[in-house]
N, C-alpha and C positions, 0 to 999 in steps of 0.2 A: 323245730326246723333250725337247721344250721346254715349260717351265711358266712361268706368270706369277703373281705375288702382288700384290694390290691392297690399299690401305688408304686410307680417306677419314676425315678428322678435321675437326671444327669447333672453333674456339676464338676467344676475344676478348681484347682487350688495351686498357688505358686508360692515358692519360698526361696530363700537364699541362706545357705549355711556359710557363715563368715565369722571369724574371730578377729575383731579389730586390733587386738594386741599382737597378732601374728603378721608376718610379711605377706605380700600378695603371693609369693612363691610357695610359702608354707600352706596358706589357705588353699591354693590350687592343688597342691600335692595331697592334702588330707581330704578335701571335699570334692575335688574334681568338678564335674558338670554342675553340681549343686552350689558352687561358689560363683556362678555367673552374676555379674552386676545387673543383668537384665532378668534375673530370676530364672527358676527352673520349675516347670509345671507338670501336673499330673491330671488325668481325666478319670472321673469316677462314675460308676453306675450303682445306684442304690435301689434295691427292691425290697418292699415290705409287704407282708401278708398278715392280716389279722383275721382270725376265725373264732366263731362262738355261736352259742345258741341264742335265738331270739327270745326275749322276754314276752310271754303271751299277754301280759297286762299292758305293757307300754308299746310293744311292737318294735322295740329297739334291741 
């Protein structure tokens, strides 16, 4: 017998791209929205599926 297990997760992450040796103007020109001092975020959705045959001796 073959079984499948599914898992779906949502998560978000934030970051700021900034080079402290550059001026604020240079950072803004190069990194744009990703240079915000309040960070810049992304939302992600992860889906995982694992399938396989059940071991008849263990049931797993």
